[in-house]
VOGU-3710 file (C-alpha; in Angstrom, 3 decimals, decimal comma):
1> xxxxxxxxxx> -12,569/-14,944/-68,497  -14,550/-15,912/-65,438  -18,350/-16,423/-65,418  -18,939/-12,967/-63,904  -17,139/-11,215/-66,750  -18,824/-13,397/-69,367  -22,155/-12,462/-67,782  -21,306/-8,750/-67,810  -20,447/-9,097/-71,475  -23,825/-10,756/-72,136
11> xxxxxxxxxx> -25,662/-7,924/-70,405  -23,830/-5,365/-72,507  -24,748/-7,217/-75,711  -28,289/-8,344/-74,922  -29,483/-6,019/-72,170  -30,708/-6,886/-68,716  -28,385/-7,539/-65,781  -25,345/-9,773/-65,480  -27,301/-11,912/-63,014  -29,622/-12,966/-65,860
21> xxxxxxxxxx> -26,817/-14,870/-67,565  -24,469/-15,938/-64,813  -25,897/-19,427/-64,229  -25,303/-20,387/-67,861  -21,744/-19,059/-67,905  -20,996/-20,785/-64,589  -22,230/-24,062/-66,085  -19,849/-23,773/-69,026  -16,922/-23,142/-66,687  -17,817/-25,657/-63,961
31> xxxxxxxxxx> -15,273/-28,111/-65,325  -12,490/-25,733/-64,266  -13,134/-26,809/-60,680  -11,780/-30,238/-61,516  -8,846/-29,130/-63,691  -7,597/-25,536/-63,537  -6,144/-25,538/-67,038  -7,430/-24,370/-70,434  -8,093/-27,985/-71,412  -11,108/-28,101/-69,064
41> xxxxxxxxxx> -12,998/-26,268/-71,829  -12,935/-29,423/-73,943  -15,743/-30,900/-71,846  -18,362/-28,217/-72,671  -16,977/-25,534/-74,990  -18,295/-26,827/-78,312  -21,462/-27,179/-80,430  -22,517/-30,261/-78,509  -22,046/-28,426/-75,216  -24,456/-25,757/-76,409
51> xxxxxxxxxx> -27,057/-28,433/-77,198  -26,572/-29,870/-73,703  -27,006/-26,404/-72,172  -30,252/-25,908/-74,106  -31,606/-29,152/-72,653  -30,790/-27,952/-69,140  -31,626/-24,236/-69,342  -34,113/-24,020/-72,204  -33,847/-22,280/-75,554  -34,004/-18,722/-74,242
61> xxxxxxxxxx> -33,242/-16,571/-71,228  -35,709/-13,853/-70,177  -33,609/-10,983/-68,926  -34,463/-8,222/-66,451  -35,674/-6,024/-69,321  -38,301/-8,631/-70,171  -36,601/-9,613/-73,427  -36,115/-13,230/-74,492  -32,510/-13,841/-75,445  -31,446/-16,887/-77,423
71> xxxxxxxxxx> -29,498/-19,234/-75,181  -27,483/-20,321/-78,199  -26,376/-16,728/-78,788  -25,222/-16,331/-75,186  -23,445/-19,692/-75,231  -21,692/-18,841/-78,513  -20,533/-15,570/-76,999  -19,011/-17,413/-74,052  -17,152/-19,928/-76,195  -15,935/-17,371/-78,720
81> xxxxxxxxxx> -14,605/-15,200/-75,896  -12,571/-18,201/-74,687  -11,603/-19,783/-78,016  -10,782/-18,509/-81,479  -13,955/-20,004/-82,943  -16,858/-22,271/-82,025  -15,487/-25,822/-82,295  -17,191/-29,162/-82,532  -16,441/-31,616/-79,759  -14,316/-33,649/-82,163
91> xxxxxxxxxx> -12,055/-30,631/-82,816  -10,755/-30,838/-79,251  -9,518/-34,376/-79,872  -7,162/-33,611/-82,743  -3,907/-35,420/-81,865  -5,480/-36,697/-78,641  -3,171/-39,171/-76,919  -5,803/-41,832/-76,348  -5,045/-44,097/-73,365  -4,979/-47,826/-73,957
101> xxxxxxxxxx> -7,836/-48,269/-71,473  -10,117/-46,386/-73,909  -9,701/-49,003/-76,608  -12,825/-50,941/-75,743  -15,999/-51,414/-77,809  -18,865/-49,083/-76,956  -21,436/-51,222/-75,125  -25,176/-51,429/-75,612  -26,966/-49,161/-73,097  -29,831/-51,664/-72,858
111> xxxxxxxxxx> -27,441/-54,381/-71,695  -25,931/-51,990/-69,164  -29,395/-51,071/-67,898  -30,308/-54,753/-67,513  -27,146/-55,296/-65,496  -27,960/-52,300/-63,296  -31,475/-53,596/-62,662  -30,108/-56,984/-61,623  -27,471/-55,404/-59,410  -29,485/-52,620/-57,770
121> xxxxxxxxxx> -33,104/-53,737/-58,151  -35,998/-52,371/-60,144  -36,615/-52,351/-63,866  -34,393/-51,713/-66,883  -36,278/-48,514/-67,739  -35,224/-46,910/-64,462  -31,557/-47,030/-65,461  -31,655/-46,752/-69,248  -31,678/-42,913/-69,495  -28,486/-42,689/-67,419
131> xxxxxxxxxx> -26,615/-45,227/-69,527  -27,880/-43,666/-72,751  -26,707/-40,236/-71,602  -23,185/-41,489/-70,878  -22,965/-43,109/-74,314  -24,612/-40,308/-76,313  -21,148/-38,867/-76,933  -20,480/-41,593/-79,500  -22,490/-39,346/-81,839  -19,942/-36,576/-81,212
141> xxxxxxxxxx> -16,790/-38,323/-82,402  -15,939/-41,629/-84,055  -14,478/-44,479/-82,071  -13,716/-44,973/-78,385  -12,289/-41,445/-78,034  -15,874/-40,412/-77,252  -15,366/-41,779/-73,710  -13,234/-38,643/-73,141  -16,252/-36,405/-72,591  -18,170/-38,179/-69,816
151> xxxxxxxxxx> -16,416/-41,314/-68,627  -14,562/-39,882/-65,645  -15,304/-38,404/-62,213  -16,559/-35,103/-63,627  -18,957/-37,006/-65,889  -20,312/-38,743/-62,801  -20,861/-35,322/-61,221  -22,686/-34,237/-64,399  -24,893/-37,328/-64,286  -25,862/-36,631/-60,687
161> xxxxxxxxxx> -26,697/-33,035/-61,568  -28,771/-34,108/-64,561  -30,634/-37,099/-63,094  -30,829/-36,086/-59,457  -29,290/-37,634/-56,344  -31,108/-40,950/-56,639  -32,691/-43,251/-59,198  -36,095/-44,624/-58,266  -35,766/-48,397/-58,357  -39,107/-49,025/-56,651
171> xxxxxxxxxx> -37,612/-49,860/-53,269  -36,250/-46,667/-51,755  -33,941/-45,661/-54,581  -30,276/-46,049/-55,367  -27,759/-43,213/-55,433  -27,237/-41,945/-58,976  -23,545/-41,635/-58,231  -23,289/-45,328/-57,376  -24,882/-46,364/-60,678  -22,791/-43,876/-62,639
181> xxxxxxxxxx> -19,562/-45,079/-61,032  -20,467/-48,653/-61,856  -21,150/-47,623/-65,454  -17,712/-46,037/-65,889  -15,841/-48,850/-64,144  -17,620/-51,534/-66,153  -16,499/-49,911/-69,429  -13,030/-48,574/-68,645  -12,008/-50,936/-65,875  -11,245/-47,933/-63,677
191> xxxxxxxxxx> -12,671/-44,641/-62,459  -10,409/-41,903/-63,856  -10,325/-38,317/-62,653  -10,992/-35,719/-65,343  -7,328/-34,593/-65,420  -6,332/-38,174/-66,316  -7,871/-37,594/-69,741  -7,667/-33,802/-70,080  -3,873/-33,772/-69,767  -3,704/-35,947/-72,885
201> xxxxxxxxxx> -5,005/-33,152/-75,119  -2,572/-31,416/-77,420  -2,889/-27,654/-76,970  -3,568/-25,510/-80,024  -3,718/-21,748/-80,357  -7,463/-21,562/-80,887  -7,963/-23,173/-77,473  -6,107/-20,346/-75,772  -7,651/-17,108/-77,040  -8,788/-16,243/-73,496
211> xxxxxxxxx> -10,240/-12,756/-73,835  -10,118/-10,574/-70,729  -12,576/-8,041/-69,366  -10,095/-5,333/-70,287  -9,644/-6,586/-73,856  -13,371/-6,489/-74,596  -13,871/-3,123/-72,943  -15,687/-4,098/-69,765  -13,121/-2,391/-67,513
//
């Protein structure tokens, strides 16, 4: 389903208007812009994606009726309308065909931040949150497969959205995108597009439930 239909479904379940929920549903589906295939869901349609959404949108949505609606409940609805169940991030990587350029040790974010400070100016602390965010996915899945979720061009877009257009380095700032690109290249030795990794997923039935507005009685 598209974000509009997900939002209409939320309004039917929780009250208010579809506009109250659309921004959240659009966030979950933003990855489709980079890869128009069911596999785009792997980047955000999981437990860890819900936690990320809560950090960005808060724990609740106040709808037009004045009611506070759990963001987790709305996010679960979205994912369960698209998939058979609510997966963990690691579930998407079952039988993942991991590229050989992923087989690198996960670096220390402090060392990466020091390198950024030397390269772009400023202090380590200015860059550390960005590097830590990129590498936080190692808590999602064991081994270098965790690079799948953020170490590509869409992850760089996410970083820019999360940290803003520029990082304050004390001397006019440096574009977040420049630092993020350097992060990915320094680890993978390249800057892959999201489809370069998404096409390596092995499709399973639960990934393809894909409810429609008609199926859930919206039309």
